[in-house]
PDB file of N, CA, C and O in Angstrom, chain B, residues numbered from 101:
ATOM      1  N   MET B 101      91.968  66.693  57.806  1.00  0.00           N
ATOM      2  CA  MET B 101      91.563  65.601  58.677  1.00  0.00           C
ATOM      3  C   MET B 101      92.236  65.767  60.026  1.00  0.00           C
ATOM      4  O   MET B 101      93.442  65.549  60.145  1.00  0.00           O
ATOM      5  N   GLY B 102      91.510  66.133  61.003  1.00  0.00           N
ATOM      6  CA  GLY B 102      91.958  66.157  62.385  1.00  0.00           C
ATOM      7  C   GLY B 102      93.305  66.792  62.635  1.00  0.00           C
ATOM      8  O   GLY B 102      93.677  67.760  61.972  1.00  0.00           O
ATOM      9  N   HIS B 103      94.027  66.256  63.580  1.00  0.00           N
ATOM     10  CA  HIS B 103      95.290  66.825  64.029  1.00  0.00           C
ATOM     11  C   HIS B 103      96.453  65.979  63.532  1.00  0.00           C
ATOM     12  O   HIS B 103      97.238  65.464  64.329  1.00  0.00           O
ATOM     13  N   ARG B 104      96.562  65.837  62.237  1.00  0.00           N
ATOM     14  CA  ARG B 104      97.658  65.112  61.614  1.00  0.00           C
ATOM     15  C   ARG B 104      98.438  66.138  60.805  1.00  0.00           C
ATOM     16  O   ARG B 104      97.869  67.135  60.362  1.00  0.00           O
ATOM     17  N   HIS B 105      99.725  65.909  60.608  1.00  0.00           N
ATOM     18  CA  HIS B 105     100.511  66.937  59.935  1.00  0.00           C
ATOM     19  C   HIS B 105     101.365  66.428  58.789  1.00  0.00           C
ATOM     20  O   HIS B 105     101.966  67.238  58.083  1.00  0.00           O
ATOM     21  N   LYS B 106     101.443  65.156  58.578  1.00  0.00           N
ATOM     22  CA  LYS B 106     102.268  64.630  57.494  1.00  0.00           C
ATOM     23  C   LYS B 106     101.364  64.174  56.372  1.00  0.00           C
ATOM     24  O   LYS B 106     100.382  63.467  56.602  1.00  0.00           O
ATOM     25  N   PHE B 107     101.702  64.584  55.138  1.00  0.00           N
ATOM     26  CA  PHE B 107     100.855  64.257  53.997  1.00  0.00           C
ATOM     27  C   PHE B 107     100.765  62.745  53.809  1.00  0.00           C
ATOM     28  O   PHE B 107     101.767  62.036  53.905  1.00  0.00           O
ATOM     29  N   LYS B 108      99.559  62.265  53.543  1.00  0.00           N
ATOM     30  CA  LYS B 108      99.365  60.875  53.123  1.00  0.00           C
ATOM     31  C   LYS B 108      97.971  60.727  52.555  1.00  0.00           C
ATOM     32  O   LYS B 108      97.071  61.511  52.859  1.00  0.00           O
ATOM     33  N   ARG B 109      97.806  59.722  51.734  1.00  0.00           N
ATOM     34  CA  ARG B 109      96.477  59.352  51.237  1.00  0.00           C
ATOM     35  C   ARG B 109      96.028  58.152  52.047  1.00  0.00           C
ATOM     36  O   ARG B 109      96.795  57.215  52.267  1.00  0.00           O
ATOM     37  N   ILE B 110      94.801  58.187  52.480  1.00  0.00           N
ATOM     38  CA  ILE B 110      94.260  57.103  53.290  1.00  0.00           C
ATOM     39  C   ILE B 110      93.454  56.194  52.372  1.00  0.00           C
ATOM     40  O   ILE B 110      92.527  56.653  51.705  1.00  0.00           O
ATOM     41  N   PRO B 111      93.798  54.905  52.330  1.00  0.00           N
ATOM     42  CA  PRO B 111      93.039  53.994  51.471  1.00  0.00           C
ATOM     43  C   PRO B 111      91.556  54.043  51.826  1.00  0.00           C
ATOM     44  O   PRO B 111      91.183  53.999  52.998  1.00  0.00           O
ATOM     45  N   SER B 112      90.725  54.133  50.800  1.00  0.00           N
ATOM     46  CA  SER B 112      89.284  54.173  51.044  1.00  0.00           C
ATOM     47  C   SER B 112      88.555  53.492  49.898  1.00  0.00           C
ATOM     48  O   SER B 112      89.129  53.231  48.841  1.00  0.00           O
ATOM     49  N   ASP B 113      87.307  53.217  50.122  1.00  0.00           N
ATOM     50  CA  ASP B 113      86.459  52.616  49.108  1.00  0.00           C
ATOM     51  C   ASP B 113      85.868  53.739  48.280  1.00  0.00           C
ATOM     52  O   ASP B 113      84.994  54.462  48.759  1.00  0.00           O
ATOM     53  N   GLU B 114      86.329  53.904  47.037  1.00  0.00           N
ATOM     54  CA  GLU B 114      85.868  55.008  46.211  1.00  0.00           C
ATOM     55  C   GLU B 114      84.457  54.795  45.670  1.00  0.00           C
ATOM     56  O   GLU B 114      83.935  55.667  44.976  1.00  0.00           O
ATOM     57  N   ASN B 115      83.828  53.662  45.968  1.00  0.00           N
ATOM     58  CA  ASN B 115      82.458  53.427  45.517  1.00  0.00           C
ATOM     59  C   ASN B 115      81.484  54.438  46.103  1.00  0.00           C
ATOM     60  O   ASN B 115      80.401  54.649  45.558  1.00  0.00           O
ATOM     61  N   HIS B 116      81.867  55.062  47.211  1.00  0.00           N
ATOM     62  CA  HIS B 116      81.007  56.054  47.853  1.00  0.00           C
ATOM     63  C   HIS B 116      81.388  57.472  47.446  1.00  0.00           C
ATOM     64  O   HIS B 116      80.865  58.436  48.005  1.00  0.00           O
ATOM     65  N   GLY B 117      82.306  57.614  46.467  1.00  0.00           N
ATOM     66  CA  GLY B 117      82.667  58.923  45.948  1.00  0.00           C
ATOM     67  C   GLY B 117      83.545  59.752  46.856  1.00  0.00           C
ATOM     68  O   GLY B 117      83.544  60.980  46.760  1.00  0.00           O
ATOM     69  N   MET B 118      84.295  59.111  47.737  1.00  0.00           N
ATOM     70  CA  MET B 118      85.099  59.869  48.678  1.00  0.00           C
ATOM     71  C   MET B 118      86.542  59.385  48.667  1.00  0.00           C
ATOM     72  O   MET B 118      86.811  58.183  48.667  1.00  0.00           O
ATOM     73  N   GLN B 119      87.459  60.338  48.658  1.00  0.00           N
ATOM     74  CA  GLN B 119      88.868  60.057  48.851  1.00  0.00           C
ATOM     75  C   GLN B 119      89.318  60.904  50.027  1.00  0.00           C
ATOM     76  O   GLN B 119      88.826  62.018  50.205  1.00  0.00           O
ATOM     77  N   VAL B 120      90.242  60.399  50.834  1.00  0.00           N
ATOM     78  CA  VAL B 120      90.702  61.125  52.012  1.00  0.00           C
ATOM     79  C   VAL B 120      92.194  61.372  51.889  1.00  0.00           C
ATOM     80  O   VAL B 120      92.960  60.450  51.609  1.00  0.00           O
ATOM     81  N   GLU B 121      92.609  62.613  52.098  1.00  0.00           N
ATOM     82  CA  GLU B 121      94.014  62.975  52.118  1.00  0.00           C
ATOM     83  C   GLU B 121      94.284  63.777  53.377  1.00  0.00           C
ATOM     84  O   GLU B 121      93.409  64.498  53.857  1.00  0.00           O
ATOM     85  N   VAL B 122      95.478  63.657  53.908  1.00  0.00           N
ATOM     86  CA  VAL B 122      95.917  64.439  55.057  1.00  0.00           C
ATOM     87  C   VAL B 122      97.026  65.349  54.561  1.00  0.00           C
ATOM     88  O   VAL B 122      97.935  64.895  53.865  1.00  0.00           O
ATOM     89  N   PHE B 123      96.965  66.619  54.905  1.00  0.00           N
ATOM     90  CA  PHE B 123      97.934  67.589  54.424  1.00  0.00           C
ATOM     91  C   PHE B 123      98.856  68.044  55.538  1.00  0.00           C
ATOM     92  O   PHE B 123      98.551  67.891  56.721  1.00  0.00           O
ATOM     93  N   GLN B 124      99.997  68.609  55.138  1.00  0.00           N
ATOM     94  CA  GLN B 124     100.931  69.145  56.117  1.00  0.00           C
ATOM     95  C   GLN B 124     100.324  70.359  56.806  1.00  0.00           C
ATOM     96  O   GLN B 124      99.346  70.937  56.332  1.00  0.00           O
ATOM     97  N   THR B 125     100.915  70.729  57.920  1.00  0.00           N
ATOM     98  CA  THR B 125     100.442  71.865  58.709  1.00  0.00           C
ATOM     99  C   THR B 125     101.009  73.175  58.172  1.00  0.00           C
ATOM    100  O   THR B 125     102.031  73.182  57.486  1.00  0.00           O
ATOM    101  N   LEU B 126     100.344  74.274  58.487  1.00  0.00           N
ATOM    102  CA  LEU B 126     100.878  75.608  58.217  1.00  0.00           C
ATOM    103  C   LEU B 126     101.614  76.153  59.440  1.00  0.00           C
ATOM    104  O   LEU B 126     102.486  77.014  59.320  1.00  0.00           O
ATOM    105  N   ARG B 127     101.260  75.651  60.592  1.00  0.00           N
ATOM    106  CA  ARG B 127     101.756  76.176  61.856  1.00  0.00           C
ATOM    107  C   ARG B 127     103.223  75.812  62.089  1.00  0.00           C
ATOM    108  O   ARG B 127     103.606  74.656  61.906  1.00  0.00           O
ATOM    109  N   PRO B 128     104.044  76.780  62.489  1.00  0.00           N
ATOM    110  CA  PRO B 128     105.434  76.444  62.821  1.00  0.00           C
ATOM    111  C   PRO B 128     105.497  75.625  64.104  1.00  0.00           C
ATOM    112  O   PRO B 128     104.604  75.705  64.947  1.00  0.00           O
ATOM    113  N   ASN B 129     106.545  74.849  64.240  1.00  0.00           N
ATOM    114  CA  ASN B 129     106.724  74.060  65.455  1.00  0.00           C
ATOM    115  C   ASN B 129     106.989  75.000  66.623  1.00  0.00           C
ATOM    116  O   ASN B 129     107.586  76.063  66.449  1.00  0.00           O
ATOM    117  N   ASP B 130     106.545  74.608  67.814  1.00  0.00           N
ATOM    118  CA  ASP B 130     106.794  75.391  69.020  1.00  0.00           C
ATOM    119  C   ASP B 130     107.733  74.606  69.929  1.00  0.00           C
ATOM    120  O   ASP B 130     108.175  73.512  69.578  1.00  0.00           O
ATOM    121  N   ALA B 131     108.033  75.163  71.087  1.00  0.00           N
ATOM    122  CA  ALA B 131     108.979  74.516  72.010  1.00  0.00           C
ATOM    123  C   ALA B 131     108.508  73.118  72.402  1.00  0.00           C
ATOM    124  O   ALA B 131     109.313  72.190  72.477  1.00  0.00           O
ATOM    125  N   TRP B 132     107.208  72.965  72.654  1.00  0.00           N
ATOM    126  CA  TRP B 132     106.683  71.658  73.048  1.00  0.00           C
ATOM    127  C   TRP B 132     106.857  70.658  71.907  1.00  0.00           C
ATOM    128  O   TRP B 132     107.324  69.542  72.133  1.00  0.00           O
ATOM    129  N   GLY B 133     106.489  71.046  70.684  1.00  0.00           N
ATOM    130  CA  GLY B 133     106.633  70.160  69.530  1.00  0.00           C
ATOM    131  C   GLY B 133     108.082  69.763  69.296  1.00  0.00           C
ATOM    132  O   GLY B 133     108.376  68.611  68.976  1.00  0.00           O
ATOM    133  N   ASN B 134     108.988  70.728  69.456  1.00  0.00           N
ATOM    134  CA  ASN B 134     110.414  70.420  69.322  1.00  0.00           C
ATOM    135  C   ASN B 134     110.854  69.413  70.371  1.00  0.00           C
ATOM    136  O   ASN B 134     111.582  68.469  70.065  1.00  0.00           O
ATOM    137  N   ALA B 135     110.408  69.615  71.616  1.00  0.00           N
ATOM    138  CA  ALA B 135     110.785  68.706  72.705  1.00  0.00           C
ATOM    139  C   ALA B 135     110.242  67.298  72.470  1.00  0.00           C
ATOM    140  O   ALA B 135     110.858  66.319  72.890  1.00  0.00           O
ATOM    141  N   GLN B 136     109.075  67.189  71.793  1.00  0.00           N
ATOM    142  CA  GLN B 136     108.479  65.887  71.510  1.00  0.00           C
ATOM    143  C   GLN B 136     109.112  65.221  70.286  1.00  0.00           C
ATOM    144  O   GLN B 136     108.859  64.046  70.016  1.00  0.00           O
ATOM    145  N   GLY B 137     109.926  65.965  69.552  1.00  0.00           N
ATOM    146  CA  GLY B 137     110.594  65.404  68.377  1.00  0.00           C
ATOM    147  C   GLY B 137     109.758  65.448  67.109  1.00  0.00           C
ATOM    148  O   GLY B 137     110.070  64.749  66.145  1.00  0.00           O
ATOM    149  N   TYR B 138     108.692  66.260  67.088  1.00  0.00           N
ATOM    150  CA  TYR B 138     107.862  66.355  65.891  1.00  0.00           C
ATOM    151  C   TYR B 138     108.628  67.080  64.787  1.00  0.00           C
ATOM    152  O   TYR B 138     109.254  68.112  65.031  1.00  0.00           O
ATOM    153  N   THR B 139     108.575  66.539  63.580  1.00  0.00           N
ATOM    154  CA  THR B 139     109.373  67.091  62.482  1.00  0.00           C
ATOM    155  C   THR B 139     108.561  67.277  61.209  1.00  0.00           C
ATOM    156  O   THR B 139     109.135  67.285  60.120  1.00  0.00           O
ATOM    157  N   ALA B 140     107.265  67.424  61.310  1.00  0.00           N
ATOM    158  CA  ALA B 140     106.433  67.553  60.118  1.00  0.00           C
ATOM    159  C   ALA B 140     106.834  68.779  59.305  1.00  0.00           C
ATOM    160  O   ALA B 140     107.162  69.826  59.862  1.00  0.00           O
ATOM    161  N   GLY B 141     106.804  68.635  57.972  1.00  0.00           N
ATOM    162  CA  GLY B 141     107.052  69.758  57.094  1.00  0.00           C
ATOM    163  C   GLY B 141     105.842  70.681  57.072  1.00  0.00           C
ATOM    164  O   GLY B 141     104.771  70.333  57.570  1.00  0.00           O
ATOM    165  N   ARG B 142     106.025  71.861  56.489  1.00  0.00           N
ATOM    166  CA  ARG B 142     104.953  72.847  56.409  1.00  0.00           C
ATOM    167  C   ARG B 142     104.707  73.178  54.945  1.00  0.00           C
ATOM    168  O   ARG B 142     105.645  73.440  54.192  1.00  0.00           O
ATOM    169  N   SER B 143     103.446  73.165  54.550  1.00  0.00           N
ATOM    170  CA  SER B 143     103.106  73.544  53.176  1.00  0.00           C
ATOM    171  C   SER B 143     101.627  73.876  53.073  1.00  0.00           C
ATOM    172  O   SER B 143     100.825  73.550  53.948  1.00  0.00           O
ATOM    173  N   MET B 144     101.291  74.547  51.953  1.00  0.00           N
ATOM    174  CA  MET B 144      99.904  74.829  51.601  1.00  0.00           C
ATOM    175  C   MET B 144      99.609  74.062  50.326  1.00  0.00           C
ATOM    176  O   MET B 144     100.476  73.949  49.459  1.00  0.00           O
ATOM    177  N   SER B 145      98.400  73.531  50.197  1.00  0.00           N
ATOM    178  CA  SER B 145      98.013  72.777  49.006  1.00  0.00           C
ATOM    179  C   SER B 145      96.752  73.362  48.403  1.00  0.00           C
ATOM    180  O   SER B 145      95.814  73.717  49.116  1.00  0.00           O
ATOM    181  N   ALA B 146      96.738  73.460  47.082  1.00  0.00           N
ATOM    182  CA  ALA B 146      95.540  73.877  46.350  1.00  0.00           C
ATOM    183  C   ALA B 146      95.241  72.785  45.332  1.00  0.00           C
ATOM    184  O   ALA B 146      96.124  72.379  44.577  1.00  0.00           O
ATOM    185  N   ILE B 147      94.004  72.310  45.308  1.00  0.00           N
ATOM    186  CA  ILE B 147      93.612  71.236  44.392  1.00  0.00           C
ATOM    187  C   ILE B 147      92.507  71.764  43.487  1.00  0.00           C
ATOM    188  O   ILE B 147      91.529  72.346  43.957  1.00  0.00           O
ATOM    189  N   LEU B 148      92.673  71.555  42.190  1.00  0.00           N
ATOM    190  CA  LEU B 148      91.678  71.978  41.203  1.00  0.00           C
ATOM    191  C   LEU B 148      90.884  70.752  40.770  1.00  0.00           C
ATOM    192  O   LEU B 148      91.448  69.776  40.276  1.00  0.00           O
ATOM    193  N   TYR B 149      89.567  70.814  40.961  1.00  0.00           N
ATOM    194  CA  TYR B 149      88.686  69.700  40.617  1.00  0.00           C
ATOM    195  C   TYR B 149      87.802  70.052  39.435  1.00  0.00           C
ATOM    196  O   TYR B 149      87.348  71.187  39.296  1.00  0.00           O
ATOM    197  N   SER B 150      87.566  69.066  38.590  1.00  0.00           N
ATOM    198  CA  SER B 150      86.605  69.173  37.497  1.00  0.00           C
ATOM    199  C   SER B 150      85.379  68.357  37.885  1.00  0.00           C
ATOM    200  O   SER B 150      85.509  67.298  38.498  1.00  0.00           O
ATOM    201  N   GLN B 151      84.199  68.838  37.537  1.00  0.00           N
ATOM    202  CA  GLN B 151      82.982  68.091  37.854  1.00  0.00           C
ATOM    203  C   GLN B 151      82.947  66.743  37.142  1.00  0.00           C
ATOM    204  O   GLN B 151      82.334  65.795  37.634  1.00  0.00           O
ATOM    205  N   THR B 152      83.602  66.653  35.986  1.00  0.00           N
ATOM    206  CA  THR B 152      83.554  65.407  35.222  1.00  0.00           C
ATOM    207  C   THR B 152      84.826  64.580  35.326  1.00  0.00           C
ATOM    208  O   THR B 152      84.778  63.358  35.188  1.00  0.00           O
ATOM    209  N   GLU B 153      85.980  65.234  35.571  1.00  0.00           N
ATOM    210  CA  GLU B 153      87.261  64.516  35.575  1.00  0.00           C
ATOM    211  C   GLU B 153      87.868  64.330  36.966  1.00  0.00           C
ATOM    212  O   GLU B 153      88.848  63.601  37.116  1.00  0.00           O
ATOM    213  N   GLY B 154      87.306  64.972  37.972  1.00  0.00           N
ATOM    214  CA  GLY B 154      87.869  64.869  39.319  1.00  0.00           C
ATOM    215  C   GLY B 154      89.089  65.764  39.480  1.00  0.00           C
ATOM    216  O   GLY B 154      89.105  66.888  38.979  1.00  0.00           O
ATOM    217  N   ASP B 155      90.101  65.279  40.169  1.00  0.00           N
ATOM    218  CA  ASP B 155      91.332  66.025  40.463  1.00  0.00           C
ATOM    219  C   ASP B 155      92.112  66.220  39.159  1.00  0.00           C
ATOM    220  O   ASP B 155      92.615  65.259  38.577  1.00  0.00           O
ATOM    221  N   ILE B 156      92.208  67.490  38.705  1.00  0.00           N
ATOM    222  CA  ILE B 156      92.906  67.733  37.435  1.00  0.00           C
ATOM    223  C   ILE B 156      94.171  68.577  37.605  1.00  0.00           C
ATOM    224  O   ILE B 156      94.875  68.828  36.627  1.00  0.00           O
ATOM    225  N   GLY B 157      94.464  69.008  38.806  1.00  0.00           N
ATOM    226  CA  GLY B 157      95.688  69.762  39.029  1.00  0.00           C
ATOM    227  C   GLY B 157      95.851  70.112  40.486  1.00  0.00           C
ATOM    228  O   GLY B 157      94.882  70.200  41.240  1.00  0.00           O
ATOM    229  N   ARG B 158      97.099  70.310  40.867  1.00  0.00           N
ATOM    230  CA  ARG B 158      97.363  70.731  42.236  1.00  0.00           C
ATOM    231  C   ARG B 158      98.685  71.468  42.319  1.00  0.00           C
ATOM    232  O   ARG B 158      99.602  71.236  41.531  1.00  0.00           O
ATOM    233  N   VAL B 159      98.761  72.358  43.290  1.00  0.00           N
ATOM    234  CA  VAL B 159      99.968  73.114  43.559  1.00  0.00           C
ATOM    235  C   VAL B 159     100.262  72.947  45.049  1.00  0.00           C
ATOM    236  O   VAL B 159      99.377  73.126  45.885  1.00  0.00           O
ATOM    237  N   ILE B 160     101.498  72.607  45.373  1.00  0.00           N
ATOM    238  CA  ILE B 160     101.912  72.484  46.765  1.00  0.00           C
ATOM    239  C   ILE B 160     103.047  73.475  46.992  1.00  0.00           C
ATOM    240  O   ILE B 160     104.089  73.393  46.341  1.00  0.00           O
ATOM    241  N   GLN B 161     102.845  74.404  47.907  1.00  0.00           N
ATOM    242  CA  GLN B 161     103.824  75.460  48.184  1.00  0.00           C
ATOM    243  C   GLN B 161     104.396  75.286  49.570  1.00  0.00           C
ATOM    244  O   GLN B 161     103.668  75.409  50.555  1.00  0.00           O
ATOM    245  N   PRO B 162     105.714  74.997  49.678  1.00  0.00           N
ATOM    246  CA  PRO B 162     106.335  74.920  51.002  1.00  0.00           C
ATOM    247  C   PRO B 162     106.207  76.252  51.733  1.00  0.00           C
ATOM    248  O   PRO B 162     106.184  77.307  51.100  1.00  0.00           O
ATOM    249  N   VAL B 163     106.126  76.210  53.046  1.00  0.00           N
ATOM    250  CA  VAL B 163     105.977  77.404  53.878  1.00  0.00           C
ATOM    251  C   VAL B 163     107.154  77.454  54.846  1.00  0.00           C
ATOM    252  O   VAL B 163     107.554  76.427  55.395  1.00  0.00           O
ATOM    253  N   GLY B 164     107.701  78.631  55.053  1.00  0.00           N
ATOM    254  CA  GLY B 164     108.772  78.796  56.017  1.00  0.00           C
ATOM    255  C   GLY B 164     110.137  78.436  55.435  1.00  0.00           C
ATOM    256  O   GLY B 164     110.257  78.019  54.283  1.00  0.00           O
ATOM    257  N   GLY B 165     111.138  78.608  56.253  1.00  0.00           N
ATOM    258  CA  GLY B 165     112.510  78.356  55.843  1.00  0.00           C
ATOM    259  C   GLY B 165     112.950  76.937  56.139  1.00  0.00           C
ATOM    260  O   GLY B 165     112.140  76.089  56.514  1.00  0.00           O
ATOM    261  N   PRO B 166     114.231  76.687  55.970  1.00  0.00           N
ATOM    262  CA  PRO B 166     114.754  75.338  56.249  1.00  0.00           C
ATOM    263  C   PRO B 166     114.579  74.968  57.706  1.00  0.00           C
ATOM    264  O   PRO B 166     114.585  75.829  58.586  1.00  0.00           O
ATOM    265  N   ARG B 167     114.421  73.676  57.953  1.00  0.00           N
ATOM    266  CA  ARG B 167     114.208  73.187  59.320  1.00  0.00           C
ATOM    267  C   ARG B 167     115.526  72.834  59.943  1.00  0.00           C
ATOM    268  O   ARG B 167     115.567  72.401  61.095  1.00  0.00           O
TER     269      ARG B 167
END
């Protein structure tokens, strides 16, 4: 979802079959981001969906070293 970098679930009406999540960024912070005080973590997410059960598993892998 757009240019957001901190994980969160956005409340939504599931009657339309949609859930919205925002994931962390993969991109390392740059000089501008550091100067602005941005501190988002970095990770990759994989979600396993079942056609009948929906979200049945996920793996979240941190990226990069300590901040």
